[in-house]
N, C-alpha and C positions, 0 to 999 in steps of 0.2 A: 510527382503528383500522386503516384500509388501509395507512397509512404504517408502523405498527408491524409488521404482517404482512409488508410488503415488506422492511423492514429485517431482520427475522428470517430471511427467505428468503435475503437476501444474505449474512448472517452464516453460515448453515448451508452455503451453497455455498462460501464462502471457507474455512471450517473443514475441509470435505471435501478441498479442494485442498491445504491445509496438511498434513493427515494423510497423504494419498496421496503427496505429494512427499517427506515425511519418511521414509515407509516405503520409497519407491523408492531414496532416497539411502542408507538404512541397508542395504538389500539389495545395492546396487551396491558397497558398501564391503567386503562379506564375501568371503573367498576362494572359489574355485571348489569344486565338489563333489569333484573329483579331489584338489585340494590339501588339503581337509579330511580326506579318507579317508587321506591319507598321514600327517597329523598325529595324527588321532584314530581309533583303531580302534573300530569299532562294537561295542557291548556291550549286555547286557540292562539294566545300570544306566543307560547313556546313553539308551536307548529310554524307560525309565521317566521320566527327567528331562525329556526332550522332551515327553512326554505331559502331565506336570505343568505345564510352561510353557504349553502350549497351553490347558489348562483355566484357568490363571490369567489368560491373555490374554482368554479369552471372558468371564470374570467381570468383568474390568476394562472391557471394551467395554460391557457391560450397565450398569455404574455410570456410564460417561462421559456418558450422556444426562442423568442427574440432575445431575452436576457441571456440565455445560454450561449447563443452565437456571439453576442457582444462580449461576454465575459471571457471567452477563449482568448481573445486578443488583448484585452486591457485590464483584466482583474485577476486576482488570486482566487482559485476555485478549490474548495475543500471537498474531497470525495471520501465517503466512508465505505470501506469494503469489509464485509463480514464473511469469513471463510468457514463454511460448515462441512465437516467431514465425518458425519455420524455413522456411515455405513462401512467404509473401507478401513477406518482407523480404530484402534483400541480406545477404551475410555480415557486413559491418560493421554494418548496421542491426540485424541479429539479435543480434550481440554486445552492442550498446548497449541492446537491449530486454530482455535477460535480466538481471533483477535481483531482489533480495528486498526486499519492503516489509513492515516490521513495524508493524502497527497496534495500538497499546496503548489499549484501551478502558477508560475510567473512567466514573464516574457522570455527570459533567457536561462531560467533555472527552475528546478523542481525540488521540493523538500518532502521527504517521507517520514511521518511520525507514526510509531507503533504505540498503541495504548492497550497493554495486556492486563487483564484482570488479576493475574497472579503476580505477587510481589516476591518471588523466591530469590534466594541468593544466586547470582550468576557465576558459573565456572568459566575457566579459560579454555577455549577451543582452538584447535590448529588443523589445517588441512594435511591429510596424509599423502595427497598427490599435488605435485607442482610440475609444470611443464619442463621438459628436458632442457638442461642448460642453466636453470635457475636454482639458486640456493639461498637459504636464509642469511640475511646480512645483519639485521638489527630488530630489536623489539623495544617498544616504548609504551608508556601509559600516561595519558593526559586526562585528568579527571576520571570519568567512568569509561573512557575510550581506550581500548587496548589495540595496538597496531603492530603488525609484523610486516617487514619489508623484505621482499625477495628480489635478487638481482642476477643478471647474467653477465658474461664477459663483454657484451656490447654496451653495457650501461643501462639496458632496459630494466624496468622495475615492475613488480606486482605488489600492490598494497592490500593487505587483509586486515580489515577493521572490524571490531566487535564492541558493542556497548549494550547496556540493559535496554530492553524494548521500551521501557517507560522513562528512559534517561534523556530523551531529547530527540531531535530530528536529524535526518541525514540529508544534506544538501548536495544536489547534483547539477552540474552545468549541462543543460539539455539543448544548447543552441545548435550544436553540430552532431546530433545523435538521433537514432531511430528508437522510439519507445515501444516496448512490447511487455506483455504480462502473460505468464504461463506457469505451469505447475512442474516442480522438480521433486520427485519422490514424495508427493503429497503436500509439498510446501509451495505457497504462492511466491513467485519470484518476479522482480521488476528489473527489466533489462533496458539500459540506455546504451545502445550499440553505436560506437563512433562511426561517422560517415567520412572522416578524413584521416590521413596518416598522422596528422599533428595532434589528434585527440585520442583519448583512451576510453575504452568501454567500461561500463559500471554495472555490476549485478548486485541487487539488494534483496534480502529475504529475512524472515523472522522464524526462529525456532527455539524452543525451550526458554522462553522469556528473554531471548537475546536477539538483537538486530545485527545482521552481518552485511558487510560490503566488501566486494572484491573489485579492484580498479587496476586496469592494465591494458597495454596494447596487444591483446591476445584475442583469439577468436571466441565466438559465442560457445562453441563446443568445449573449448578449454575452460572457460568460466564455469560452465555447468559441471564439468568433470571435477574441478576444484570444490565446488559447492557440495557435490555428492560425497566427497571424501572427508568432510569435516567431522572431527571427533573431539 
């Protein structure tokens, strides 16, 4: 019950950010008041039209609560998250941290897509920390996705995937997991923590125009430790 309430609070917070950011961008794209006055002469008809639009928007906002609750269970929901780090980060770090993440929620899965404005060539990254007992077993490349697999003597595995942030989405099975979003060293991270022994936890984040994913039956702390060690 607590997990459900927690997830709903996260969803509501992200939805508010998405709506506020969309409104901000829409307003910034409009001409100035002076420019509008030159193009459109104020009139009684225009005043009436504006009032009608305001009333329509109010009715739409009232209905949005109902639509949002229904959409959680039956529809795919796209959330736009904009990460702004203008105070604590350098100019370059800030530019790399500002990106859009599209989270497409479905009944039993979630897909995260990163839309980064920079189209730089992506390098290959590797973690410098791996939990004790694990060692690199194989590396592979399929399309734009580069995968490293680590295994231990018990046959347990940790998958480290990386792909260009604009190269496609990362799909995650969220049926038996707790979802959380938090910051790791200034990076926004998305955690799908397994709630059963048969499932594996997934940590996803974006950095330097690259989307990363760590998958394994390891603790949240270990996932974060691996994330912090990427070079």
